[in-house]
NUGUPA-32463 format. One record per atom (N, C-alpha, C): residue number from 1; residue in one letter; chain; atom name; x, y, z. Coordinates in nm, 4 decimals, padded with zeros to 6 digits, always signed. Last residue first. Example, Ala and Ser with C-alpha at 12.3 -4.5 7.8 and 13.67 -1.06 7.14 Angstrom:
<atoms>
+-----+---+---+----+----------+----------+----------+
|   k | r | c |  a |     east |    north |       up |
+-----+---+---+----+----------+----------+----------+
|   2 | S | A |  N | +01.2850 | -00.2250 | +00.7080 |
|   2 | S | A | CA | +01.3670 | -00.1060 | +00.7140 |
|   2 | S | A |  C | +01.2900 | +00.0030 | +00.7870 |
|   1 | A | A |  N | +01.3190 | -00.5690 | +00.7800 |
|   1 | A | A | CA | +01.2300 | -00.4500 | +00.7800 |
|   1 | A | A |  C | +01.3200 | -00.3300 | +00.7800 |
+-----+---+---+----+----------+----------+----------+
</atoms>
This chain:
<atoms>
+-----+---+---+----+----------+----------+----------+
|   k | r | c |  a |     east |    north |       up |
+-----+---+---+----+----------+----------+----------+
| 110 | A | A |  N | +11.5604 | +09.0476 | +09.6364 |
| 110 | A | A | CA | +11.6561 | +08.9576 | +09.7038 |
| 110 | A | A |  C | +11.6461 | +08.8144 | +09.6587 |
| 109 | A | A |  N | +11.3551 | +09.1817 | +09.5181 |
| 109 | A | A | CA | +11.4830 | +09.1805 | +09.4490 |
| 109 | A | A |  C | +11.5815 | +09.0798 | +09.5092 |
| 108 | I | A |  N | +11.1558 | +09.1567 | +09.7101 |
| 108 | I | A | CA | +11.1352 | +09.0949 | +09.5788 |
| 108 | I | A |  C | +11.2689 | +09.0814 | +09.5057 |
| 107 | L | A |  N | +11.2650 | +09.3098 | +09.9173 |
| 107 | L | A | CA | +11.2391 | +09.1664 | +09.9372 |
| 107 | L | A |  C | +11.2240 | +09.0931 | +09.8056 |
| 106 | K | A |  N | +11.2706 | +09.5623 | +09.7987 |
| 106 | K | A | CA | +11.3958 | +09.5004 | +09.8442 |
| 106 | K | A |  C | +11.3783 | +09.3501 | +09.8611 |
| 105 | R | A |  N | +10.9948 | +09.6042 | +09.7620 |
| 105 | R | A | CA | +11.0846 | +09.5936 | +09.6452 |
| 105 | R | A |  C | +11.2159 | +09.5263 | +09.6833 |
| 104 | T | A |  N | +10.9193 | +09.6289 | +10.0293 |
| 104 | T | A | CA | +10.8704 | +09.5157 | +09.9497 |
| 104 | T | A |  C | +10.9575 | +09.4963 | +09.8269 |
| 103 | E | A |  N | +11.0393 | +09.8703 | +10.0973 |
| 103 | E | A | CA | +11.0788 | +09.7487 | +10.1682 |
| 103 | E | A |  C | +11.0369 | +09.6246 | +10.0897 |
| 102 | L | A |  N | +10.8949 | +10.0389 | +09.9242 |
| 102 | L | A | CA | +11.0402 | +10.0253 | +09.9089 |
| 102 | L | A |  C | +11.0913 | +09.8989 | +09.9768 |
| 101 | L | A |  N | +10.6384 | +10.0117 | +10.0358 |
| 101 | L | A | CA | +10.6632 | +09.9685 | +09.8982 |
| 101 | L | A |  C | +10.8124 | +09.9487 | +09.8746 |
| 100 | E | A |  N | +10.6798 | +10.1331 | +10.2821 |
| 100 | E | A | CA | +10.6455 | +09.9910 | +10.2780 |
| 100 | E | A |  C | +10.6695 | +09.9347 | +10.1381 |
|  99 | D | A |  N | +10.7280 | +10.3955 | +10.1954 |
|  99 | D | A | CA | +10.8309 | +10.3229 | +10.2707 |
|  99 | D | A |  C | +10.8053 | +10.1726 | +10.2656 |
|  98 | Q | A |  N | +10.4777 | +10.4515 | +10.0828 |
|  98 | Q | A | CA | +10.5962 | +10.4489 | +09.9974 |
|  98 | Q | A |  C | +10.7105 | +10.3742 | +10.0662 |
|  97 | A | A |  N | +10.3196 | +10.4502 | +10.3137 |
|  97 | A | A | CA | +10.2945 | +10.3531 | +10.2067 |
|  97 | A | A |  C | +10.4160 | +10.3397 | +10.1157 |
|  96 | V | A |  N | +10.4283 | +10.6701 | +10.4480 |
|  96 | V | A | CA | +10.4328 | +10.5374 | +10.5104 |
|  96 | V | A |  C | +10.4139 | +10.4292 | +10.4035 |
|  95 | S | A |  N | +10.3632 | +10.8700 | +10.2585 |
|  95 | S | A | CA | +10.5025 | +10.8449 | +10.2961 |
|  95 | S | A |  C | +10.5184 | +10.7061 | +10.3586 |
|  94 | R | A |  N | +10.0850 | +10.8622 | +10.2585 |
|  94 | R | A | CA | +10.1589 | +10.8307 | +10.1355 |
|  94 | R | A |  C | +10.3048 | +10.7982 | +10.1660 |
|  93 | V | A |  N | +10.0372 | +10.9453 | +10.5237 |
|  93 | V | A | CA | +09.9957 | +10.8126 | +10.4784 |
|  93 | V | A |  C | +10.0723 | +10.7722 | +10.3533 |
|  92 | F | A |  N | +10.1422 | +11.2085 | +10.5154 |
|  92 | F | A | CA | +10.1912 | +11.1112 | +10.6132 |
|  92 | F | A |  C | +10.1606 | +10.9693 | +10.5651 |
|  91 | N | A |  N | +09.9780 | +11.3259 | +10.3261 |
|  91 | N | A | CA | +10.1193 | +11.3048 | +10.2942 |
|  91 | N | A |  C | +10.1847 | +11.2063 | +10.3896 |
|  90 | E | A |  N | +09.7355 | +11.3194 | +10.4757 |
|  90 | E | A | CA | +09.7459 | +11.2541 | +10.3446 |
|  90 | E | A |  C | +09.8912 | +11.2267 | +10.3074 |
|  89 | F | A |  N | +09.7926 | +11.4721 | +10.7142 |
|  89 | F | A | CA | +09.7628 | +11.3293 | +10.7186 |
|  89 | F | A |  C | +09.7822 | +11.2591 | +10.5846 |
|  88 | D | A |  N | +09.9044 | +11.7080 | +10.8291 |
|  88 | D | A | CA | +09.9285 | +11.6692 | +10.6902 |
|  88 | D | A |  C | +09.9075 | +11.5189 | +10.6703 |
|  87 | A | A |  N | +09.8997 | +11.5948 | +11.1649 |
|  87 | A | A | CA | +09.9276 | +11.7025 | +11.0696 |
|  87 | A | A |  C | +09.9593 | +11.6451 | +10.9318 |
|  86 | I | A |  N | +09.6466 | +11.4238 | +11.3062 |
|  86 | I | A | CA | +09.7808 | +11.4061 | +11.2514 |
|  86 | I | A |  C | +09.8009 | +11.5103 | +11.1429 |
|  85 | R | A |  N | +09.3875 | +11.4972 | +11.3747 |
|  85 | R | A | CA | +09.4831 | +11.4685 | +11.4805 |
|  85 | R | A |  C | +09.6265 | +11.4501 | +11.4339 |
|  84 | G | A |  N | +09.2141 | +11.5280 | +11.1685 |
|  84 | G | A | CA | +09.2129 | +11.6316 | +11.2707 |
|  84 | G | A |  C | +09.3186 | +11.6112 | +11.3788 |
|  83 | K | A |  N | +09.2502 | +11.2964 | +11.0303 |
|  83 | K | A | CA | +09.2924 | +11.4208 | +10.9663 |
|  83 | K | A |  C | +09.2973 | +11.5353 | +11.0666 |
|  82 | L | A |  N | +09.1231 | +11.1100 | +11.1919 |
|  82 | L | A | CA | +09.2697 | +11.1179 | +11.1936 |
|  82 | L | A |  C | +09.3217 | +11.2462 | +11.1293 |
|  81 | Y | A |  N | +08.8502 | +11.1520 | +11.1298 |
|  81 | Y | A | CA | +08.8990 | +11.1673 | +11.2674 |
|  81 | Y | A |  C | +09.0508 | +11.1890 | +11.2693 |
|  80 | S | A |  N | +08.8491 | +11.0857 | +10.8576 |
|  80 | S | A | CA | +08.8102 | +11.2202 | +10.9019 |
|  80 | S | A |  C | +08.8634 | +11.2495 | +11.0414 |
|  79 | V | A |  N | +08.9249 | +10.8151 | +10.8777 |
|  79 | V | A | CA | +09.0091 | +10.9104 | +10.8053 |
|  79 | V | A |  C | +08.9764 | +11.0535 | +10.8485 |
|  78 | L | A |  N | +08.7056 | +10.7121 | +11.0224 |
|  78 | L | A | CA | +08.8415 | +10.7040 | +11.0750 |
|  78 | L | A |  C | +08.9323 | +10.8069 | +11.0088 |
|  77 | G | A |  N | +08.4916 | +10.7565 | +10.8488 |
|  77 | G | A | CA | +08.4930 | +10.8205 | +10.9801 |
|  77 | G | A |  C | +08.6322 | +10.8225 | +11.0404 |
|  76 | G | A |  N | +08.5728 | +10.5885 | +10.6371 |
|  76 | G | A | CA | +08.5535 | +10.7321 | +10.6170 |
|  76 | G | A |  C | +08.5577 | +10.8089 | +10.7474 |
|  75 | A | A |  N | +08.5765 | +10.3324 | +10.7591 |
|  75 | A | A | CA | +08.6983 | +10.3903 | +10.7028 |
|  75 | A | A |  C | +08.6863 | +10.5416 | +10.6868 |
|  74 | D | A |  N | +08.4494 | +10.1606 | +10.9788 |
|  74 | D | A | CA | +08.4095 | +10.2928 | +10.9295 |
|  74 | D | A |  C | +08.5338 | +10.3670 | +10.8799 |
|  73 | S | A |  N | +08.4458 | +09.9186 | +11.1144 |
|  73 | S | A | CA | +08.4806 | +09.9206 | +10.9716 |
|  73 | S | A |  C | +08.4354 | +10.0507 | +10.9055 |
|  72 | Q | A |  N | +08.4248 | +09.9229 | +11.3829 |
|  72 | Q | A | CA | +08.2995 | +09.9425 | +11.3102 |
|  72 | Q | A |  C | +08.3206 | +09.9400 | +11.1583 |
|  71 | N | A |  N | +08.6899 | +09.9035 | +11.4554 |
|  71 | N | A | CA | +08.5997 | +09.7942 | +11.4919 |
|  71 | N | A |  C | +08.4671 | +09.8024 | +11.4174 |
|  70 | L | A |  N | +08.7805 | +10.1562 | +11.3672 |
|  70 | L | A | CA | +08.8312 | +10.0331 | +11.3071 |
|  70 | L | A |  C | +08.7366 | +09.9169 | +11.3332 |
|  69 | F | A |  N | +08.6417 | +10.3274 | +11.5412 |
|  69 | F | A | CA | +08.6178 | +10.3373 | +11.3968 |
|  69 | F | A |  C | +08.6632 | +10.2090 | +11.3275 |
|  68 | E | A |  N | +08.7615 | +10.2399 | +11.7812 |
|  68 | E | A | CA | +08.6163 | +10.2283 | +11.7625 |
|  68 | E | A |  C | +08.5807 | +10.2332 | +11.6142 |
|  67 | E | A |  N | +09.0246 | +10.3161 | +11.7416 |
|  67 | E | A | CA | +08.9933 | +10.1734 | +11.7428 |
|  67 | E | A |  C | +08.8432 | +10.1493 | +11.7288 |
|  66 | A | A |  N | +08.9979 | +10.5907 | +11.7741 |
|  66 | A | A | CA | +09.0364 | +10.5377 | +11.6431 |
|  66 | A | A |  C | +09.0024 | +10.3888 | +11.6338 |
|  65 | K | A |  N | +08.9402 | +10.5977 | +12.0491 |
|  65 | K | A | CA | +08.8406 | +10.6459 | +11.9526 |
|  65 | K | A |  C | +08.8706 | +10.5910 | +11.8128 |
|  64 | S | A |  N | +09.1830 | +10.4992 | +12.1488 |
|  64 | S | A | CA | +09.0567 | +10.4308 | +12.1786 |
|  64 | S | A |  C | +08.9487 | +10.4700 | +12.0786 |
|  63 | R | A |  N | +09.3624 | +10.6942 | +12.0601 |
|  63 | R | A | CA | +09.3727 | +10.5568 | +12.0091 |
|  63 | R | A |  C | +09.2416 | +10.4819 | +12.0317 |
|  62 | E | A |  N | +09.2843 | +10.9072 | +12.2199 |
|  62 | E | A | CA | +09.2643 | +10.9178 | +12.0753 |
|  62 | E | A |  C | +09.2721 | +10.7794 | +12.0105 |
|  61 | E | A |  N | +09.3681 | +10.8184 | +12.4682 |
|  61 | E | A | CA | +09.2249 | +10.8378 | +12.4460 |
|  61 | E | A |  C | +09.1920 | +10.8508 | +12.2971 |
|  60 | E | A |  N | +09.6525 | +10.8067 | +12.4200 |
|  60 | E | A | CA | +09.5751 | +10.6878 | +12.4559 |
|  60 | E | A |  C | +09.4256 | +10.7045 | +12.4289 |
|  59 | K | A |  N | +09.7470 | +10.9892 | +12.1226 |
|  59 | K | A | CA | +09.7387 | +10.9747 | +12.2679 |
|  59 | K | A |  C | +09.6456 | +10.8575 | +12.2976 |
|  58 | L | A |  N | +09.9152 | +10.8706 | +11.8272 |
|  58 | L | A | CA | +09.7971 | +10.9183 | +11.8985 |
|  58 | L | A |  C | +09.8130 | +10.9006 | +12.0488 |
|  57 | R | A |  N | +10.1273 | +10.7512 | +11.7084 |
|  57 | R | A | CA | +10.1278 | +10.8972 | +11.7146 |
|  57 | R | A |  C | +10.0110 | +10.9549 | +11.7948 |
|  56 | T | A |  N | +10.0779 | +10.4838 | +11.6978 |
|  56 | T | A | CA | +10.1910 | +10.5268 | +11.7808 |
|  56 | T | A |  C | +10.1959 | +10.6790 | +11.7960 |
|  55 | L | A |  N | +09.8678 | +10.4740 | +11.5153 |
|  55 | L | A | CA | +09.8399 | +10.4484 | +11.6566 |
|  55 | L | A |  C | +09.9548 | +10.4910 | +11.7476 |
|  54 | V | A |  N | +10.0064 | +10.5246 | +11.2727 |
|  54 | V | A | CA | +09.9027 | +10.6158 | +11.3218 |
|  54 | V | A |  C | +09.8840 | +10.5980 | +11.4715 |
|  53 | E | A |  N | +10.1733 | +10.3016 | +11.2536 |
|  53 | E | A | CA | +10.2324 | +10.4357 | +11.2589 |
|  53 | E | A |  C | +10.1327 | +10.5378 | +11.3139 |
|  52 | Y | A |  N | +09.9787 | +10.0919 | +11.2425 |
|  52 | Y | A | CA | +10.0808 | +10.0979 | +11.3476 |
|  52 | Y | A |  C | +10.1351 | +10.2400 | +11.3634 |
|  51 | T | A |  N | +09.8374 | +10.1640 | +11.0078 |
|  51 | T | A | CA | +09.7690 | +10.1526 | +11.1365 |
|  51 | T | A |  C | +09.8680 | +10.1641 | +11.2512 |
|  50 | I | A |  N | +10.0433 | +10.1461 | +10.8200 |
|  50 | I | A | CA | +09.9771 | +10.2750 | +10.8427 |
|  50 | I | A |  C | +09.9086 | +10.2733 | +10.9786 |
|  49 | R | A |  N | +10.0927 | +09.8710 | +10.8394 |
|  49 | R | A | CA | +10.1978 | +09.9667 | +10.8743 |
|  49 | R | A |  C | +10.1392 | +10.1052 | +10.9017 |
|  48 | Q | A |  N | +09.8488 | +09.7640 | +10.7550 |
|  48 | Q | A | CA | +09.8997 | +09.7343 | +10.8885 |
|  48 | Q | A |  C | +10.0056 | +09.8348 | +10.9315 |
|  47 | A | A |  N | +09.8367 | +09.8657 | +10.4929 |
|  47 | A | A | CA | +09.7324 | +09.9001 | +10.5900 |
|  47 | A | A |  C | +09.7803 | +09.8753 | +10.7329 |
|  46 | I | A |  N | +10.0618 | +09.7411 | +10.3813 |
|  46 | I | A | CA | +10.0542 | +09.8868 | +10.3878 |
|  46 | I | A |  C | +09.9525 | +09.9291 | +10.4935 |
|  45 | N | A |  N | +09.9840 | +09.4715 | +10.4026 |
|  45 | N | A | CA | +10.1056 | +09.5205 | +10.4695 |
|  45 | N | A |  C | +10.1035 | +09.6717 | +10.4863 |
|  44 | E | A |  N | +09.7566 | +09.4733 | +10.2394 |
|  44 | E | A | CA | +09.7440 | +09.4386 | +10.3814 |
|  44 | E | A |  C | +09.8649 | +09.4883 | +10.4601 |
|  43 | G | A |  N | +09.8766 | +09.5399 | +09.9954 |
|  43 | G | A | CA | +09.7739 | +09.6268 | +10.0537 |
|  43 | G | A |  C | +09.7555 | +09.6007 | +10.2021 |
|  42 | L | A |  N | +10.0372 | +09.3151 | +09.9590 |
|  42 | L | A | CA | +10.0991 | +09.4463 | +09.9774 |
|  42 | L | A |  C | +10.0003 | +09.5426 | +10.0409 |
|  41 | S | A |  N | +09.8347 | +09.1218 | +09.9281 |
|  41 | S | A | CA | +09.9339 | +09.1107 | +10.0358 |
|  41 | S | A |  C | +09.9994 | +09.2453 | +10.0642 |
|  40 | V | A |  N | +09.7059 | +09.2249 | +09.7017 |
|  40 | V | A | CA | +09.6309 | +09.2066 | +09.8256 |
|  40 | V | A |  C | +09.7283 | +09.2003 | +09.9432 |
|  39 | L | A |  N | +09.9136 | +09.2134 | +09.5151 |
|  39 | L | A | CA | +09.8577 | +09.3431 | +09.5529 |
|  39 | L | A |  C | +09.7761 | +09.3353 | +09.6814 |
|  38 | I | A |  N | +09.9518 | +08.9345 | +09.4966 |
|  38 | I | A | CA | +10.0619 | +09.0220 | +09.5401 |
|  38 | I | A |  C | +10.0074 | +09.1550 | +09.5894 |
|  37 | E | A |  N | +09.7003 | +08.8547 | +09.3991 |
|  37 | E | A | CA | +09.7525 | +08.8000 | +09.5246 |
|  37 | E | A |  C | +09.8624 | +08.8895 | +09.5817 |
|  36 | E | A |  N | +09.6883 | +08.9938 | +09.1560 |
|  36 | E | A | CA | +09.5882 | +09.0202 | +09.2601 |
|  36 | E | A |  C | +09.6392 | +08.9727 | +09.3961 |
|  35 | K | A |  N | +09.9007 | +08.8738 | +09.0191 |
|  35 | K | A | CA | +09.9035 | +09.0175 | +09.0495 |
|  35 | K | A |  C | +09.8086 | +09.0505 | +09.1638 |
|  34 | S | A |  N | +09.7995 | +08.6113 | +08.9986 |
|  34 | S | A | CA | +09.9225 | +08.6379 | +09.0743 |
|  34 | S | A |  C | +09.9327 | +08.7847 | +09.1129 |
|  33 | E | A |  N | +09.5738 | +08.6576 | +08.8370 |
|  33 | E | A | CA | +09.5584 | +08.5951 | +08.9687 |
|  33 | E | A |  C | +09.6810 | +08.6230 | +09.0565 |
|  32 | N | A |  N | +09.6876 | +08.7574 | +08.6058 |
|  32 | N | A | CA | +09.5991 | +08.8440 | +08.6844 |
|  32 | N | A |  C | +09.5820 | +08.7900 | +08.8255 |
|  31 | S | A |  N | +10.0357 | +08.6634 | +08.5858 |
|  31 | S | A | CA | +09.8932 | +08.6395 | +08.5600 |
|  31 | S | A |  C | +09.8103 | +08.7336 | +08.6472 |
|  30 | E | A |  N | +10.2935 | +08.9061 | +08.5140 |
|  30 | E | A | CA | +10.2357 | +08.7979 | +08.5942 |
|  30 | E | A |  C | +10.0883 | +08.7798 | +08.5563 |
|  29 | K | A |  N | +10.3839 | +09.1295 | +08.3912 |
|  29 | K | A | CA | +10.3717 | +09.0083 | +08.3088 |
|  29 | K | A |  C | +10.3154 | +08.8890 | +08.3855 |
|  28 | E | A |  N | +10.4034 | +09.3254 | +08.5902 |
|  28 | E | A | CA | +10.3074 | +09.3437 | +08.4808 |
|  28 | E | A |  C | +10.2818 | +09.2140 | +08.4044 |
|  27 | I | A |  N | +10.5616 | +09.3520 | +08.8120 |
|  27 | I | A | CA | +10.4822 | +09.2289 | +08.7999 |
|  27 | I | A |  C | +10.3794 | +09.2373 | +08.6868 |
|  26 | G | A |  N | +10.7154 | +09.5585 | +08.9193 |
|  26 | G | A | CA | +10.7658 | +09.4808 | +08.8073 |
|  26 | G | A |  C | +10.6903 | +09.3507 | +08.7857 |
|  25 | L | A |  N | +10.6297 | +09.7337 | +09.1044 |
|  25 | L | A | CA | +10.6763 | +09.6048 | +09.1548 |
|  25 | L | A |  C | +10.7319 | +09.5150 | +09.0440 |
|  24 | D | A |  N | +10.5463 | +09.9422 | +08.9423 |
|  24 | D | A | CA | +10.6565 | +09.9631 | +09.0357 |
|  24 | D | A |  C | +10.7147 | +09.8332 | +09.0889 |
|  23 | R | A |  N | +10.3250 | +09.8264 | +08.8094 |
|  23 | R | A | CA | +10.4447 | +09.8683 | +08.7355 |
|  23 | R | A |  C | +10.5653 | +09.8783 | +08.8284 |
|  22 | T | A |  N | +10.1541 | +09.7870 | +09.0277 |
|  22 | T | A | CA | +10.1887 | +09.6757 | +08.9392 |
|  22 | T | A |  C | +10.3166 | +09.7067 | +08.8629 |
|  21 | L | A |  N | +10.1308 | +10.0505 | +09.1341 |
|  21 | L | A | CA | +10.1924 | +09.9421 | +09.2111 |
|  21 | L | A |  C | +10.2377 | +09.8266 | +09.1224 |
|  20 | G | A |  N | +09.9911 | +10.2439 | +08.9952 |
|  20 | G | A | CA | +10.1338 | +10.2281 | +08.9668 |
|  20 | G | A |  C | +10.2003 | +10.1129 | +09.0394 |
|  19 | A | A |  N | +09.7375 | +10.2426 | +09.1074 |
|  19 | A | A | CA | +09.7537 | +10.1936 | +08.9708 |
|  19 | A | A |  C | +09.9004 | +10.1670 | +08.9379 |
|  18 | V | A |  N | +09.7962 | +10.3635 | +09.3558 |
|  18 | V | A | CA | +09.7470 | +10.2257 | +09.3512 |
|  18 | V | A |  C | +09.7682 | +10.1668 | +09.2117 |
|  17 | F | A |  N | +09.8757 | +10.6203 | +09.2711 |
|  17 | F | A | CA | +09.9662 | +10.5363 | +09.3494 |
|  17 | F | A |  C | +09.9252 | +10.3896 | +09.3373 |
|  16 | E | A |  N | +09.6398 | +10.7069 | +09.1408 |
|  16 | E | A | CA | +09.7657 | +10.6972 | +09.0671 |
|  16 | E | A |  C | +09.8657 | +10.6063 | +09.1388 |
|  15 | A | A |  N | +09.4472 | +10.7201 | +09.3409 |
|  15 | A | A | CA | +09.4332 | +10.6202 | +09.2348 |
|  15 | A | A |  C | +09.5636 | +10.6002 | +09.1591 |
|  14 | G | A |  N | +09.5522 | +10.7571 | +09.6768 |
|  14 | G | A | CA | +09.5305 | +10.8140 | +09.5446 |
|  14 | G | A |  C | +09.5317 | +10.7053 | +09.4388 |
|  13 | L | A |  N | +09.5581 | +10.6771 | +09.9384 |
|  13 | L | A | CA | +09.6842 | +10.6859 | +09.8649 |
|  13 | L | A |  C | +09.6715 | +10.7522 | +09.7287 |
|  12 | L | A |  N | +09.2922 | +10.6901 | +10.0400 |
|  12 | L | A | CA | +09.4072 | +10.7347 | +10.1184 |
|  12 | L | A |  C | +09.5304 | +10.7636 | +10.0336 |
|  11 | D | A |  N | +09.1266 | +10.5996 | +09.8313 |
|  11 | D | A | CA | +09.0954 | +10.7230 | +09.9031 |
|  11 | D | A |  C | +09.2177 | +10.7775 | +09.9763 |
|  10 | I | A |  N | +09.2539 | +10.3602 | +09.7657 |
|  10 | I | A | CA | +09.2461 | +10.4665 | +09.6658 |
|  10 | I | A |  C | +09.2178 | +10.5991 | +09.7334 |
|   9 | M | A |  N | +09.2190 | +10.2180 | +10.0065 |
|   9 | M | A | CA | +09.3535 | +10.2470 | +09.9567 |
|   9 | M | A |  C | +09.3512 | +10.3617 | +09.8562 |
|   8 | F | A |  N | +08.9360 | +10.2107 | +10.0175 |
|   8 | F | A | CA | +09.0120 | +10.2733 | +10.1255 |
|   8 | F | A |  C | +09.1515 | +10.3107 | +10.0774 |
|   7 | T | A |  N | +08.8804 | +10.0639 | +09.7854 |
|   7 | T | A | CA | +08.8291 | +10.1998 | +09.7995 |
|   7 | T | A |  C | +08.9088 | +10.2758 | +09.9044 |
|   6 | R | A |  N | +09.0078 | +09.8213 | +09.8530 |
|   6 | R | A | CA | +09.0486 | +09.8957 | +09.7336 |
|   6 | R | A |  C | +09.0047 | +10.0414 | +09.7445 |
|   5 | Q | A |  N | +08.8662 | +09.7456 | +10.0840 |
|   5 | Q | A | CA | +09.0111 | +09.7673 | +10.0900 |
|   5 | Q | A |  C | +09.0563 | +09.8539 | +09.9730 |
|   4 | L | A |  N | +08.6056 | +09.7260 | +09.9724 |
|   4 | L | A | CA | +08.6327 | +09.8193 | +10.0819 |
|   4 | L | A |  C | +08.7820 | +09.8496 | +10.0914 |
|   3 | F | A |  N | +08.6397 | +09.5221 | +09.7813 |
|   3 | F | A | CA | +08.5986 | +09.6551 | +09.7377 |
|   3 | F | A |  C | +08.6318 | +09.7593 | +09.8439 |
|   2 | S | A |  N | +08.9368 | +09.3282 | +09.8511 |
|   2 | S | A | CA | +08.7937 | +09.3567 | +09.8610 |
|   2 | S | A |  C | +08.7648 | +09.4988 | +09.8128 |
|   1 | M | A |  N | +09.1600 | +09.1679 | +09.6475 |
|   1 | M | A | CA | +09.1407 | +09.2830 | +09.7337 |
|   1 | M | A |  C | +08.9921 | +09.3163 | +09.7347 |
+-----+---+---+----+----------+----------+----------+
</atoms>
C-alpha cells in the first residue's frame, strides 16, 4: 500500500479501523508479504466502493468537481469538498468501508 493510499485510508477511516483489518480478517499469522498484499487489495476495493457510493450521491456538476480532485490526486481537497456535500461524511465512509469488509470476510470464509 502506497504512503498516499495508507494516509488517505487512515484519514478517512481512522487509524483504529485500519489497524484492526489484519485482526478482523484473521490473517495475523500470514507472512508480512501476504498481509500487505491482502490489505492493498482490500484497500483498493474499499476505495473503489467509496468512490462509487460518493459519485452516485453527487449531482452531475458536483461529480465533475470531485473528479478534478481525483485526477489531481488531491485527497485532502477531495475530502474537504465532499464533507460539504454529503451529510455526516465520516460516518458515511466508515459505513461503506465496513460493508466492504463484511463482503470480503464472506469471500474469505467461503
